[in-house]
N, C-alpha and C positions, 0 to 999 in steps of 0.2 A: 530684935525681930521686927520686920516691916509688915505693917498691916494696912489694908485698904481703909481709907476714911469711911466712917459709918454713914456719912451723908450720901456717899455714892451707892452704897448698898441699899439704903432706904429709897433713894431716887430710882434705882434700877427696878427694885421690887414694886414700887408704886406705878412706874411706867408700864411694866409688864402686866400688872393687874388691870390698869385702865385699858390697855390695848386688848387684853383678854375679854373684858366686859364689852368693849365696842365690837369685837369680833363675834362674840356670842349674839349680840343684838342683830348684827348683819346676817348671820346664819339663820337666826330665828325668823327674820323677815323674809329670807329666801324661801324657807320651808312653808311659812304661812301663805305667801303669795302663790307658791306652787300648788298648795292644796286648793286655793281659790280658783285657779285657772285650768289646772290639769290634775284632777283628783286621781285619775287612773295611773298617771306616772308616779305620783306620790305613793300610792298603794304598791305599785310595782317595785319601788325602791325599798319596800319594807316598812312604810309609814314612819319615817324618822321623825322623832320629836326631840330636838336638842335641849339639853339642860345646861346650866352654867358649869356644872362640875363634870359633865361628860367630856371626853376627849374626842377629837375628830376621828381617831381610830376606832371609836365605838360604832361608827357607821360604815366600817369597811370590812371586807374579808380579802385576804391575799389572793391576787389573781395575776399570773404572769402576763405582761402586756404583749409579748410576742405570740401568745396563743389566742388572743382576742381578734375577732374579725374587725377589719378597719371601720366598717360602717355599723357595727353592732350598737344597739341601743343599750345604754348603760343602766344597770339595775341597782346601782349603789350610788348614794349621794356623793361620796368622795370622788368616784370616777366621773360622775356627771359634772361636778364642779371642776375637777382637774382638766378634763378634756374640753371644757367650755361648751358642753352640749346645751346649756341653758340658753345660748344665743339662738338656737333653733326655734325657741318659743317666741322670739321677737317681743319680749316684754321688757320695758325699760326698767321697771322696779326690780325685777329679778336680776337683770344684767348689772345694774348699779350696785346692788347689795352684794352680789357674788364677786364683783371686781373689788369692792371695798373689803370683803372678807379676805381675798387673796392678798391685797395690799397690806392689810394689817398683819397678816401672817409673815410677810416679808419684813415688815417693820419690827416685829417681835424677834425675828432672826437677827436683824441688824443690831437691835438693842442688846441681845445676848452676846453677840460677837464683840461689841464695844465694851461690855461689862467684863468679859474674859480678858480682853486686851488691857483694860485698866487694871484688873487684878494682877496680871502678869507684870505690868509696869511697876505697880506699887510693891510687888513682892520681890522682883529681881533687879530692877533698874534704879529706882529712886533710892538714894542713900540718905540715912538720917543726918541731919545737920547739927 
C-alpha cells in the first residue's frame, strides 16, 4: 500500500495553520480599523467580531447576487470584502489588510490543491521500489 510521506502531511498542516493565523490577523485588522473610521458601517454589518476559530461563513447569510441592486450598500462583511466595497473608504490600512486577507485565502486554496495532487501522486502513481 502506498502512503503519503508523513513530512508532507505535517508540512501541509503547518502551512495551512500559519496562513489561517495570518488570515485571521488581517481580518481582525480590517474590522478594527473599520470600527475606528466608520462605526455606523460596522454596526450596519451586524458588529462582526472575528475570532480565530470562527469561519468566514459565520459572517454571511445567503443572498442571491442576481437579486441584489448593483449599487446596493452591503450589510455583510463577506459581501463587503468580496465586492471590494472597502475601496470606497479610501483607507490604505483597510485596503492593504483586505487584499492580504484575499491573497491568503487564495494561497490556502493553492496549498490544498497541491496537497491533494501530492496525495493522488503518492497513492496512484508512485510505485514502491
